[in-house]
N, C-alpha and C positions, 0 to 999 in steps of 0.2 A: 096263398095269402090273398084275402079279399080286399076290395077297394077301400073299405073303411079302415082296416088295419094299416094299409099303405099310407092313407092320408094322415093317420095318427102319427105314424113314425116320421112322416115328412114334416108335420107340424112341430114335432119334438126336435127334429134336426134344425129347422129354421129358428126355433126358440134358442137352441144351444148356440147357433151361429150368432144370433143377436146378442146373447150374453157375452160371447167371446169378443164380438165387435165392440161392445161397450167397455169390456175390460181392456181391450187393446187401445181404445181411444183414451181411457183413463191413464194407461201406461205411457202412451205417447205424450199426453199432457204433463205427466210426472217427469218424463225424460226431458221435455222442453224446459220445465222449471229447474231441474237439476243442472241442465246445460247452462242456463242463464246464471244460476248461482255459482256454477263452476267458473264461468267467465268473470263474474264479479270478484270471486275470491282470487282468481289468477291475477286480475288487474290490481287487486289490493296487495297481493304478495309482491308483484312487480314494483308497485309504488313504494312499499315498505323496504324492499331490497335496495331500490334506488336511493331512498332516503338514508338508509344505513351506509351507503357508499359515498354519500356526500361529504366533502371536506373543504378546506379553504382553497384547494387547488381547482375544484370543479363546481363551486357554488359560492354564494355570498357569505357562507359561514366564516366566522373569524377564526384565526389560527388557534386561539385559546380553547376552542371546542373540538379540535382534532384529537382523536384517540392516540395512544402512545405509539401504536404500530404505524399509523399514518405519519406522525411526526418523525419517526425513525426513517420511514421511506423517503420523505421529503428532504431530510438531512442528508441521506445518502445521495439523492439526486443532485443536491447542491454541491456536494463534494465532487461528484462526477463532472459537473459543469465547470467547476474551478480547475479540476485536473485537465479537462479538455482545453481550457483557455491557456493553461500553463504548459501545454505541449505534452500532456500525458502524465504529468507528475503534480499532484496536488500540493499547494503551498501550505506548509504547517503554520499554525498560529504563532504569534510572538516574533522575536528576533530571528532573522534568517541567517543561516551559516555564512560566515565571511563578512557580514555587515557589522559595522560598529554599533555597540550598544548605546542606549540613551537612558540617562538617569537624571536625578536632580543635579542642577548645576550650581556651583558656588558663586557667590557674589563677591566682588572686590570692595564693596562698601557696606559691610555689616552695620546694623544699628547699634550693636553692643559687642564688645570683645571681652571674654572672660579667660584669663591666663591661668593655667594649671602648672605650677612650678614645684618640682620635687624639692624636699628639704634635706633629704639624706641620700647618699649614694646607695644604689641597689646592690653594688658589689662589695664594698668594704664598710659601708655605713658612715662614711665621712660626711662632714657638713658641706652642703652645696649652696648655702645662701649667697656666697660671693662668687660662685662658679660662672664661667663664661658659657653663654648659650651656644650649643653646638648645632642645633637644628630645631625646627618647629614643624609639628604636624597639625594641620588644620582640620577641624570638623565643624559643620554648621547645622544648626537646628532652626527650621522655619516654623513659627508658631504665630498665633494671634494673641494680642494683648487682651486683657479683660476689658470688655466694652461696657461703658457706663454712659448714660445720657448726660448731656450738658444742657444747662438752662441759661438762655440768654434773655436778660430783661431789657425791654425797650421802654424808654421814658420819653414822654412828649412834654417838653417844657413850654410853658406859656410866658411870653415876654410882653411887657407893657411898653408901649411907645412913649418916649419922652415928649414928643410933639403933640399928639392928640389924645394920648391916654388909652388908646385901644389895646386890647390884649390879643396876641396871635399865638396859636399853639403849633408846635412842630407836628409834621405829618408822619404817621406810622407807615412802615412799608406795606405794600399791597397785601402780603400774606399774613399780616399781624392784625387780625380783626377782633379777636376776643380777648378778655383779660388773661386767660390761660389757654393755650392751644398747642397742638403738635406740629412740628416743622415738616417741611416737604420730604425729607429723607425718611423719617419715621413713617409717614403716610405712604411713601413709595414702597418701603419694605413690606408694609401690611398688604398692599395690593399685589405685590410680587408673590408673596406667599399664597394669597388667595387665588389669583388668576393664572400665575405662571406655574406654580407648584401644586395647585389644586388642593390646598390644605383647608379643611373646614374652618368655619369662623371660630369655634371654641378652641381648636388646637392652634389656630393662628394667634389668638390672644395668649395662649399658654407659651407658644414659641417666643413671642415678643418679650415676655417676662423672663424666660429662661436664658435667652440669648443676649438680650440687651438691657435687661433690668427695667423695661418699660411695661408698667402694669396697665393694661387696657381692658375696659369692659367690653363684652361681646357686642353690645349695642354701638359702642364707639367704632369697633372694627367694621361692623356692618355699614355704619354711616360713612366711613372713609371710602369704602368700596363704592357706595352709591354716588359719592361726590366725584370720584374718578370718572364714572360713567357720564355724569352730567357735564364734566369738563370736555368730553370727547364729541359733543354734538357737532362742532365746527369741523373737526377732523373727519368724522363720518361723511358729512356732506361733501367735503372736498374729495374724499376717496371715491364716493359714488360718481362724481363728475369725471374723475380721472379714468376710472374703469370703463365708463361708457365710451371713452375716446380711443381705447386700445383695440388692436385688430383681432386678437385672439383671447378668449376667456375660458376658464374652466368652471364648471358648475356641478354641484352635487348637493346632497342633503342626507341627514341622518337623524334618527329619532333620539329624543331624550324624554325626561319626565318632569312635570310640575305636579308634585304630590303623587297622586295615583293616575293622573291623566297624561297622555302622550303630548309632547310638543316636538317641534322640528327645528333643527338647526340647518339653515341653508348657507352655502358658501359660494361666492364668486371670487375667483382668484387668478393670479399669474405667479410667475417666479419672483416678482418683486412686491406684490400687493395682495392683501387678504381682506375680504369683507365677509363677516359672518352675521347672519340675521336670524333672530329667534322668532318663530311663528307658531301659532296654534294649529296651523294646517300645513299639509304637505303639498297642497295644490297650487293653482295658478295665482291665487290671491296672495300667497307669500312672495311670489315673484314681483307682483305689483308693489307690495309693501317695501321690498328691498330697494327698488327704484333703479336698478342697473339695466336689466335685460329687456324691459318694455321699450320697443322701438330701436333696440340695438341692431346695428347693421354689420357687425363683424362675424367671426366664427365662434360658435359656442361648442366646446367639447363636453360631452355628457354621456350618461350610461343608457340612453335611449328611453328614459322614463317618459311617459306620455305627455306630461306637462310641458316638457321642453320643445316638443314638436309644435306647440301652439305659438312659439316665437316665429311668426311668419316673416318678419323682416330680416332675420339673421340667417346665416349659413350654419350648417351643422357638421360636427365631426363626432363619430361614435367611438367610445372607448373600446379598444380591442382587447384589453385585459378582461373586461366583462365577457366579451364574446368568446374568448379562449376558455374561460371557465364554463360557459354554457356549452360550448362544443365538446369539452372534455366530458361533461355530464351526459350529453346525448351519445357520444361515441362509445359509452359503456355498453350500449345495446348493439349486438352484432349486426342487426339489419341497418344500422345508421352509421357504422364505423367508417365506411369508405369515404363518404362525402364530408362527414364532420372532421375526421382526422386530416383529410386533404385540405380543407379550408383553414384549419388551425395551422398546419405547416405553411400554407401559402401566406397567411397574415404575418407570420414571423419572418418568412423569407423576404417579403416586401419591406419589412422594417429594417432588416439587415442591409438590404440594398440602399435604402434611404440613408441609414447611418454612414455607410461607406461613401455615398455621394456627398454628404455633408462634410465628411472628413477630407475629401478631395477638393472641397471648395466649390462644388457644383451648385447651381441654383435650382436645378430640377433633373429628374431622370430623363433619359433619352425617350422620345415619343415611341420608338419601336419597343423599348423595354416596358413602358407603361402599357402599350397595347397588348403585349404578350401576357402580362400579369392579369389584365382585365379579361382576356379570352379564357385563361385558366379559371379565373373566378367564376365567369358565367357558366362554364362547363360543370364545375363542382356544384354551383347553386342549382342548376338544372337537374343534376343527379339527386340533390337533396329534395327537390320538389317531387321528382319521380318516386323517391322512396317514401314520400309522405303525401299521397293523394288525399284531397279533402274528403273525409268520410261523410257520406250522406245517409247511409243505411243504419248506422248504429252510433251511439255516443262514443266519443274518444276517451281513452284512459288518460290520467294525468301525464304519463310519459309520452303517449302519442300526441297529446296537445303540445307538450314541450318541444318535441322534435319538429312537428308541423309548424308551430309558431316561429321557431328559430329559422327554419328554411325560408318561410315567407318573409321574415325580417331581413334576411340577407338579400332577397330579391327586391323588397320595397325600399330599403335604405342603402342601396348600393353606393350612391354618390357620397353619402355621409360616412359610410364604413371605409371607403377607399380614399377619403379626403387627404390623408397623409401621403398617399401614393403620388398625388398630383401637386402637392404643395409641401416642400421640404421644411417650411417654417411651422408646420403643424405636427404635433406629437402623435404617436400611435395610441397612447393611453390617456386616461384622465387621472393619472396618479397624483398630479399636482393638487387637485381638489381633495382627493382622499387623504393626502398627507396633511392638508390644512384643516381637515375635520377631525384628525386623530385626537387632538386635545379634548374634544367634546367627549369622546369615548373614555379618555383618561379621567375627566371630571366625573363622569357618571360612575366609573368604577371606584374612585377614591371618595368622592363627596356625596354620592347617591344623587337624589333628585333636587330640583329647585323647589323653593317654597311658594313662589309666585311668578307671574309673567314678568314682573319688574326685575326679579332676580335673574331670569333667563336673558332678558334684554341687556342688563348691565354686563353679564358675563360675555355676551356676544360682542358688545362694543369694546370692552377692554381687551379681549382676545384678538379682535381685529387690529387694534393698535399695537399690541405686543408682537403679533406675528409679522405685521408690516414693517415695524421698526427693526426687528431682528433680520428680516430679509434685506434691509438696507444698512446692515452692519452697525446698528445702534443697540447697545446692550439694554436689557430690560430695565435695570435700575436707573440708568441714565435717562431713558425715555420717560420713566414714571416721575423722576425728580423734576424733569422739565415740565411735565404735565402739571404738577402741583406748584410749580413756579410760574404758572400762567404762560408758559412758553412751549406748548406741545410741538413735537415734530410734525410737520405737515407735508403731505404728498405734493409733488410739483403740479403746477397748473396744467390742464390738458393742452396738448399741442393742437394748434389750429389745423383743420383738415385742408 
């Protein structure tokens, strides 16, 4: 083989190698693209799987959105917990064996007595009109009389003085302002149906006619509701002042709608008082509008929403119920289960210890016990941070972000998360605020949205009044009648510091 032929074959081999190299580079690029797409799809599948596994026990989803299987699982878990508390045997619903039953009780002062006397003997048919009474069996029926409105006419007489001839007119009562008006009880029932039972305006007007024979236009119903809100200005101001003086407050917020636009209902509450504030924003401006938490120096229990950390003068307590849901969600991933499940168990264990200490009349847990819990907390948080190193080389998936952010939150907000460990007057959860916001969810479910900001404002005011009065053992109707009699129930004055 001469040199030219060898050179030709060598050139062909080099060209073939270049082609193969080019194809290899293209394949490598293709593999890289496919690997990236595979990672993206895997992350999407993981996120969708996690979303499908979310329920009211491991996320903020309401119980109404739980699937049937999850409801059954939670019901079985509740039965198991009840059985454990009862010593291994679950308590059946209803009357327990060996206990006396309870039913309607007879009164000794019935409003009416109807006697049923037989006229003829059931044995021989003899006349019993003059027979001696051998015994009496009593049965009572409790019912409501037909309710009809009563009309009271007020007349103001003008009297002429014999001495000077001037005429002086009698003064009408404070609530008698128009030629024809509705009294405080009718107005109270209207607001009770609207704000306490969440019945829409049209159906409230219908109910007043069906139940009481009072025919009201929907405009009148709406005006009565607005009048109630106007009468509560002084109550709301007093409530704000009182709440600012209390050592521990619960705060939360939930969404509602004005037409097609979101609005927010913010609550600040305790076991005895409730303030609900309607705002167009979820942010810090709503806190300013409500007027309670700006400059507040007590402890605010919340769900660690960013806006609450802006309250610099207050101390903070984080709701462990939210943390337990987040931990349950993160623990669904095998790589996160150890530290997440461990922290969840620790939070519950600390709460049990605090409950036991309160039951024994202690003012705090022993320092050694507190130190032991804190050490275990630190160890578990360190494990969580080790399982979630801050990724710098590639973007995090939603699940990676969730577990990383949660581990960092446990490190950053340690003092607030463990606040109930160090102070037995602080609760583990923010359930108080969530309970006080539940009527907002009921209103949205039953009555849909508000038509205006004014409608949201009046709902918030009236609900604040009804929730607070109920917490202080004052019935809703009694509280509303007092309101329309210009004598609303008022919260006590703040105690001097």
